[in-house]
N, C-alpha and C positions, 0 to 999 in steps of 0.2 A: 296362162303362160305354158309354153311347151318345155320339155326337159332341157334342151340345149340352152335356152335363154335363162332358165333357172340355175343351171350349172355355171353359166357365165357370171350371173349376178352373185352367186355364192363365192366364186373365185375372186371377184372384185372386192367383196366385203372382207374376206379372209386375208387377201394380199394387202389390202389397204390397212387393216388392223395391225398386221405384222410390221409393215413399213412405218406406221404411226408410232408403234412401240419403239422401234429403232430410232426414230427422230427424237422421241422423248429422252432416250438414253444419251444421244448425242448432245441434246440441249442441256441435260444435267451435267455432262462433262464440260461443256463450254462455260456454264455458270461456275463450276468448280475452279476452272482455270482463272476466271475473273476474281473469285472470292478468296482463294487460298493464298497464304502469305509468302511461301518460298518456292523455289523451282522444283523441289522434290514432291511436295504435296500437289502442286499444279500438274506435274508430270503424272502423278498417280491418277488425278481426276481425268486428265486427257486420255490416258491409257484405258481406264475403265469405260469411259464413254465410247471410245473408238472400238475397243475389243468387243463390246456388246452391241453397240448401236449400228455400226457399219454392216456387220453381217446380217443383222435383222432387216435392215433396209434392203439389202441385196436379196435376202430370202423372200421378202414381200414382193419385190419385183420379179423374182423367179416364179412365184405363184401367178402373177399377172401376165407373164410372158406368153405370147401366142404360139411360138415355135420352140421345138425341143432344142435346136442348136443354140438359141439365145439363152434358154434355161440352163444348159450345160455350161455355157460361158459365165453366167452369173454365179452358178454354184462353184466353179473353179475360182472365180474372183473372190467370193466369200471365204473360201478355204485359204487363199493367199493372204487375205487381210487377217484372218485368225492366226496364221503362222507368223506373219511378219510384224504384227503389232507388238508382241513382247520383245522381239529383237530390236526394233527401233527404239522402244522405251529404254531398253538396256543401254543402247548406244548413247542416247542423250544423257542418261543418268551417269554413265561413265565419263562422258565429256565434261559434265558439270562438276563431278568429283575431281577430275584431273585439273580443272581450271581453279580449284580451290574454293568452290562455293560450299559453304557449310549450311546445314539445315538450321532452322530456328529451334533453339532449345528453351525449355522452361514453358511457363504459361504464356500463351499468346491471347491477347484480346484485340479484336478487330476494331479499327478506328470508327468512331461514330460519325455520321455525316454532320458537318457543321462544327465539330469539336475542334478546339485549338490544340495544336501539337505542342508539347513541352519544350 
């Protein structure tokens, strides 16, 4: 293998690994949204997954991008996601609080599949 082909293969492996890590973070956030009991804990899971996962996916694509203009756009988009994710989470949490949604207090036990509700 010559040097350019080796460099291209290394970029593909590194970019794919970074993007795969971001996809795992997004999947963990999605599982948290499905499993957590109230809007505030679900919002936390969604924010954590989005704040870490989306920029990682974009940075993985940045490593894979063939042109510098595409790489700059992906970097700017990753920066926008990092800046806007906390703002949007705060807006949703403020709206939930203004609507009167209270968090679950006390010990919470998740319902078991197939169990009857009292």
